[in-house]
N, C-alpha and C positions, 0 to 999 in steps of 0.2 A: 485504398490499395497501396502497395509498396511504392509505386510511382508518386502517388500523392504524398505519401510520407516523406520520400526523399526531397520532393519539391518544397514541402513545408519545412522540413528540417534545415535545408540550406538557406531558405528565405529567412528563417529565424536566426540561423547562424550569421548570415551577412548583416541582418538587422542589429544583432548584439555586437558584432564587430564594428559597425558604424557608430553605435552608441558609445562603445569603448573609445573610439577615436575622438568623438566629441568630448567625452569626459576627460580624456587625456589632454586635449587642447585647453579646456578650461582649468584643469588642474595645473598645467604648466603656466598658464596665465596668472593664476592665483599665486603660485610660487614666485613668479617674476615680480609680481606686485609686492610681495612680502620682502623680497630682496631689494627692490627699489626703495621701499619705505625705510628699510634699515640703512641703505646707502644715504638716503636723505637725512636720516638722523645724524649720520656722520658729517654730512655737509652743514647741517644746522649747528652741531657742536663746534665745527671748525670756524663757522662765522661768528658764533658767540665767543669762542676762545680768542678770536682776533680783537674783539672789543676789550676783553679783559687784558690781553697782552699789550694792546695799544695803550691802555690806561696805565699799566705798570711801567712800560718803557717810557711813556711820556713823563711820568713822575720822576723816574730815574734820570732821564736826560735833563729835565728841568732843574733838578737838584744838583746835577753835575755842573750845569752851566753857571749857576749862582755861586758855586764854590770855586770852580776852575776858570770860569769865563772863557771856556772853549767854544768858539763860535761854530765849530763843526758839529757839535752836539745839537745845536739849534737847527742846523740843516737836517740832521737825522730826525729831530722832533717834528719838523714840518712835513717830512716825508711820511712819517707814521700817520699823521692826520690825512694827508693826501691819499694814501692807500686806503684808509678806512672810508673816506668820502668818495672814492672812485675817481679821483683826479689823475692818479697814475696806476700803472699795472701792478697787481699784487705779485711779488716775487715767488718763485718756487721754493718749497721747503721753508715757508714763512712760519717758523716755530719760535719757541722761547729763546732758542740759542742763536737765532738769525742775527740779531743786532749786536750780540757779543762778538760774533764772527766778523761782522762788518767793521765794528770798532777796532777789532784786533787785526784787521787786514787779511783775514782768512776767507772772506766772501766779498764779492763786488757789491757796491751800493745799488739800490734799486734803480731800474731804468725809468727815466722820467717820461716815458711814452704813455699816452692815454689809451692806446689800442688794447682792447681786451679788459680795460679797467671796469670794475663793477662796484658800486657802493654797497654798503652793508644792508641798506634798505632794499635795494634791488635783489640782492642775493637771497633775502628772506622771502621777497615776493615771488621769486622763481620757485620757491619751495612751498607755494600756496599758503603763505602765512595768513592766519585769520585776522580780522580787524582788532580783536583783543590783543593778539600777539604784536601787531604793528604798533598799537598804542603803547604797549609796554616797551617796545624798542624805542619809540619816540621819547618816553620818559628817560630811558637809559642814555640816549643820545643827548638829551637836554642836560643831564648831569655831566656827561663827558665834555660838552661844549662849555659848561660853566667852569669846570676845572681847567679847561684849555685857556680860558680868559685869564685866570689867575696865574697859570704857568707861564703864559706868554709875557704878561706884565712883569713877572718876577725875573725871567731870563733877560728881557730887554733892559730892565732896570739895572741888573748886574753888569750889563755891557754898556751902560751909560746912554741907553736909548729909551725914550719915554713917549707916551701916547700923545699924538698930535691932534686928537679930537676928530680925526677923519678916518679912523680905523687903522692907522699906521703908527709906526714908532720912529718918526723922523726927527723928533725933537731931541737934541743932544743935551747932555748934562753930566754931572759927576756920577760915576758908577755907584750904585747902591745895592750891595749884596744883602744887607741886613733886611731890606724890605722883602726880598725874595725868601729869605730864611724864615721870617715871621709868617709870610703867607703860605709857604709850602709845608710848614710844620705846624700850622695852626690847627685848632680843634675843629673849626668849620671845614677846612680842607680835608682833614682825615675823615670827618663825618660824611662829606660828599663822596669820598673815595669808597667808604664802606657801603654807602647807600647805592652807589653804582654797582658794586659787586652783588648786593642783595637783589637789585632790580634785574640784573642779568641772570641770577639764579632763578628768580621767579619766571622770567621769560623762558629759560631753559626747561623749567618744569612744565610750563604750559605747552610748549612745543613737543616735549617728550610724551606728555599725556595724549596729545592729539595723534601722534604717530603710533604710540603704543595701542591706542584704540583701533587705529586703522590696521595695524599689523594683526591684532587679535581678530578683527572681522575677516580679514583675508585668510588668516590661519584657520578660522572656523569654517570658512567656505572650502578651503583646501581639504580639511579633515572630512567634511561632508562629502565632497567629491571622491575622496579616497575611499570612504565607506561605501559609496555607490559603486565605485569601481570594483571593490572587493566582493560586494553582493553580486555584481554582474559576472565576475569571474567564477564565483561559486555556482551561479545559475547556469553558466555555460558548462561547467564541469558536470553538474547534475544532469543537464540536458544530454551531454555525451554519454554518460552512464545509462540514462534511461533509454537512449537510442540503441545502445549496444544490447541492453536487455530486451528491448522490443524486437530488434532484428534477429536476435538469437531465438526467441520464443516464436515469433511470427514467420520467420524465414528459415533460419538454419535448421532448427529441430524438425519443423514440418517438411522442409525440402529433403532432409535425410530420410525421414519416414517414407515419403513419396518415392524416393529413389530406391529404397529397399523393396517397395511393392512392385516397381517397374522391373527390378532385377528378378524377382520371383516369377513375374508374368513371363519375362523373356526366357526363363528356364523351363517354362511349360506348366508352372503352377498357376492355373487360372482361378483357383479358389481364394487367393490372397486379395484382400480388399483394403481400400484406403478409407479411413474414418475422418479424413480432413474435411472440415466445413469452413465456411467464411465467405468473405466478399473481396478477395484479393487475388493476385496472380497465382499464388500457390494453390488456392482453392479451385480456381479455374482449371489449372493443370490437373488437379486431382479428379475433377469432374470429367475432363477429357480422357484421362486414364481409365476411369470407371466405365465410361461409354465404350472405349476401345476393348476393355476387358469383357464387357457384356456382348459385344459383337463377336469377339473371339470365342466366347463360350457357346454362342448360338451356332457359329460355324462348326466348332468341334462337335457339338451335339448332332448336327446334321451328318457330319462325317462319320460319327460313331454309328448312327442309324444305318448309314449306307454300308458300313463295314459289316453290320448284322444282316444285310440283305433287305433292309427296309428302304424302299424307294419313294415312300410317301412324304418324306420330310420336305419342308419348304425352305428354300434358301432366299434370304432377303439381301438383294444387292443394294449396297448402301449408296453407291455413286458410280459414275462412268470409270472411275479410277480404282474401284474395288476389284482388283484383279483376282484375288482369292475367291471372293463371292461369285464373280462372273464365271471363273473356271469351274467352281463346284456346281454352280447352277447348270452350266453346259454339260458337265459330266453327268449330272443327275438326269438331264433330259435324254442324253445319248444312251445311257444305260437303260432308261425306261423304253426308249425306242427299240433297243436290242432285245429286251425281254419280250416286248410286244411282238416283235418279228419272230422270235423263237417260238412263242406260243402259237 
């Protein structure tokens, strides 16, 4: 019936709307994960860039110290290592130009506070680095530390400070810049520098592949959800069109036909009949109208017989509320009594 149809239609409609909300949630979640993965790639590149920049600036400051014996550059050198190791806080805008601006007096030196400081290893662990990636980072850090030993020895030698055997440079002597020049421009040092860049590139490639795979998976999931959402929207659109067609054929057209029959009956045309059949409210109304029409026809037939002087007709009173039937029945009986009396 129409009531059942409307209940079913709105239940389906609400169900599809609920599914649409769920799909929208998961779609937004997938898109957030994609954006998060892209942001993490940026964080990884920033962390790896810090290693490369630290190596380049360490080499530059070390070579500056052995030529100029500028102890301030040694301070900067140590700060670079401390930032990378998480001993002091990483400055904002820590880019390739940062140390140039510090050396030129256009930017303040890094704050020596440890609050908020994070080592390069911890930065990658926060990005869910795999064991293979951490091992590659370990190799890069080993090369960096190896170069650091050479650079520190060269700088301190240029300042007349030498290894005391306890990890410090407290032993004084004649400044030796030539030792630093030979060490920092040697083939082995350049090889270690190139090996460090190669290792960082391999680490970057590993991490990029991992995040690219992750992004592809999330993007595939988002595309799948988007496809489902599109199918759902088309289904909803088709359901609405089907409902409109159903209501028009099962309700609007049949109701208009029934209304026309009722108008004809109300105008006195009792021969008009409704051909509506079915098992819904419109069909029930059509049956009621047909029953009413049949009763009216029966009443009119009796009234016609009465008009012709035939008092033998039988009036069926439908109920206590059938005023027309009761009145006609009473009139027939009274007329019959009058005729009998006259006879």
